[in-house]
N, C-alpha and C positions, 0 to 999 in steps of 0.2 A: 239839335240840328233838324232842319226841316227836310223831310223826304220829298215832299211835293209842295210846290208853291205856285199859286196863281196870282197874277197881277193884272187887274183891269181887263179881264177876259170878256170878250163880247162875241155873240153869234146870232145871226139873223137869217131867217128863211123867208124869202120873198118879203112881205111886209110885216111878218111876225118876228119880233125880237124875243128869242128864246132865252138868252142870257145877256144881261145888260151891265157890263163893266164890273164883273165879280172878282174879288180878291180874297184869298185865304191861304193859310199854311197848314199842311198836314205833317205834324211832328213824327220823327222816326220812332218806331217802337211803341206807338200809341194806337188806340182805336178811335177813329174820327167818324162822327155821324154826319151824313149828308141827308137832310130832311127837307120836306116840302109837300104841299098838296099835289094831287094829280095835275099834270100839265105845268108844274112850276119851273121846269128846266133841268131837273136832276139828271135825266137820261142824257141830255145834250152835254151837260158838264162831264159826266162819266166818259162819254165817247170822246170828248176832247182830251181828257186826262190820259186816256188809253191811246191817243193819236189815231183813232178811227176816223174822226173828222177834225178839220183844222179850225181854230178860231178865226174870226174875221179880223180881230185885233187883240192886243194884249199878249201876255207872256205866260207860258207854263214851263216850269223848271223841275227837273228831276235831279236830286243831289246837287242843286245849285247850278245846273247847266241844262242845255237843251237835251231833250230825250233822244237817245240813239237806238239803233236796231238791237244792240246788245242789251240795253236797258229793258227793252220790251220783253226779253226773255226772262227778266226778273220780276215781271208783273203778271198776275193771273186775275181772271175775271169770272165771277159766277153770275150769269144773267138771271133775271127774274123768270124768263121763259126757259124751260128745260131744253138743253142742247145736246142731248146724249144720242149716240147711235144705238138704237134699240135692239138691233139684231146682233150686236157684238157681245162677246163675253166680257164680264166686268174686268177681269184681270188684263185682257188685251186692251180694253178701252182706256183704263187708267195709265197703263204703261205707255200707250200711244200719246196721250196728252203730255206726259212727263218728257218723252223723247222729243216732242215738238218744241220744247223749251231748251233743248240741248243736252238733256241728261242721257247718260249711257243706258243701254238696254238692261244691263245687270243692276245698276242702281235704281232704274225705273221699276223693275220687278220687286226689288227689295222694299222700296218705299210704298209700292202698291200694297204689298202684304202688311206693312206696318200700319198704314192708315185704315185699311179695312179692319184690322184688329182693333184699333182705337175706336172705330165706329161700331164695333161688335158685329161685323159683317163678314168675317173670314169665311163663313160657309157659303158666301155668294161669289167667291172667286171665279168659279167655272159656270156660273149662271149667266144667261143673257139678260140684258137690261130690261127687256120687255116682260120678263117673268117676275120682276120685282114689283112690290106695291109702290104707290106714288110716294109714300113717306120714305121708303128705302131708296127709291130713285133720287130723291132729294139728298139723301146722305151720300150717294155716289157723286152727285154734283159737288158737294162740299169736299169730298175726297179729291175730285178732279182739280179743284182750285188749290189744293195744298200739296199734292203729291210731287210737284216739280221743285219743291223747296224755294218758293218765291220770296223776294224781299218785300213786295207790296201785294196785298190781297184785297181785291175790290169785290165786294159782295152786295148784290142787289136782291133784297128780300130772301135771305138764305134759309129762313126758318119756316117757310110756308109748307104746310102739310105734315109737319113733325108733331108727334104726340108728346105729352109732357116729359116722358122718360128720354126720348131721343132729342128733345129740345135741350134738356139739361146736359146730355152727353155732348151734343154739338157745341154748346156754349163753353163747356169745359175744355174742349179741344182748341177752340179759338183763344181762350185765355192762355193755354199753353203756348200757342203761336206768338201771342203778344209778349209773354215772358221771355221767349227766345229771341226777341228783338224785331219781330216782323211788324210791319206797318199795315194796319187794317182800315180800309175805308168802307163803312157800312151804310147802305141806303135801305131804309125800312120805314114802314108806317106803324110799326109796333113800338110805341113810345116806352113801354116798360123795359124792352130790351135795350133801348138806348140808355135809359137810366142805369141799367145794370152793367152794360159793357163799355160804354163810350167814355173817353176822357174829356173830349171836347166835341163841339158840333157846329155845323153851319146850316142855317135854315134859309131857304129862299122861297119867294112867292112871285109868280109872274116874272121870273127871271131876275128879280132884284133881291139883294140880301135884306133879311128882316131880323136875323138873330145870329150871333156868332160869339163863341167863347167857351170856357170850361163849363161842363155840365153842372158841376156843383155850384159854381158862381151864378149861373143862369137861374137855377132853382132857388137859390137864396134870394136873388134879386126879385123874383116874382112871388115869393112866399110871404105869408103873414109873419109879423114879428112876435110869434106866440110859442108857448111851450105846451106840449101834450103830456099829461101826467096821468098815471093810474095811481091813486093815492087815497088816503082817508080824507074825510070832508075838509074843505078849505074854508077858513073863516070868511064870512060875507064881506067884511070891510077890512081891507089891507091897504095902507098908504102906498105900497110898492106896485099895486096892480091897477090897471085901468078897468078891466072887466074879466069875468070868469064865465065861461060857457060850459055847462055840465051836461054830459051825455052818459048816464049810467055811471060806471066806475071811471070813465075817462073824463078828464077836466082840461079844457083849453084855457090857459092863463095868458092874458095880454098884459105885459108890463106897461107902466106909464112911460110916456116919452122921456128918454134920458136914463131910464132905469135898466140895468143889464140883467140878463138871465141869471147870472151868478147871484146878484143881489136878491132877486125874487126867490131863488132856491134857498138862500140863507134865511130869508124872512119866514119861509114856510117851515123850515126845520126848527127855527127858534120858537115857532108857535106850536110845535109838537105834531106837525103833519107827517104821517108815515108815507113815504114815497116808495112805491113798488117798481115803477118804471118811468122813464121820461125820455122825450125826444123833441127836437125842434119840429114845429109844424111846417110841413113842406107842401107846396102845391105840386101835384103830379105833372110830369112833363107833358102828358097828353092835354091837360087843361091849359097849360102855357102855350102849347102848339096852337090850339083852337083860338085862344085869345089873340095871339100875335098875328095869325093869318087874317082873322076878322078885322083887326085894327089896320093892317096894311091894305086890305081891300077898301076900307072906308076912306083911307088917305088917298088911294089911287082914284077913287070916284069923286073926291071933293075938288 
């Protein structure tokens, strides 16, 4: 089931087309990446999904129908810019955000304590936001997006300012939310986080779709048909291989056209090659992002 569906959505500001006929589906219970370079139209798309602004044309559906005011209480948004009331105590702030979404005061206090414990910030309950470090303020922003028990969580650069320990902690909590059936829309420039967290993605440039699909399928599509192996020396001439690139203990093996990876591995084993590790050669998503954006800009200029 698709939690959110966009069909031919368009938005223009004066003479600037921000979003040009975009369509995609955000499946329920999945993490969906919304990507693009600066000025691509991501923020405009997010604001239309949240019903902050209306599209000029096209349709945005929530659970297969038009978004209602009740639906809005089931969606939370963590913006890139911090939007916390710095003079407020953390416990009051988070409970306030939860109650804005219709949660009872008792449940709001319970969930506030729960998420601060998950984020290892229980000692910050009675502290004012302005007393916290920037990294800990970002963790409070994450808690604010989750405390109301939303169905849909929209996150814009949620990991900015987090050290490696708190980054891992925050990603673990988001994985828990996904396992609980929550739908997460993640907008970020950190491609390694998209690789790790997202099931599928939509990339736009200058308001136009340039890439859409499952993350694993996109990476396979743009990656070389090669195997990376840590192994004993491979014979120079093998009829199953097109070429072999050696880099210390790591060897990249390119099969000949029509030869499967399984056939290459069998041939190596038959020749007595000792294989310690192997994996498919994959192109990092960051490299794919750069390549696709550059190609789309060339097409737009031609």
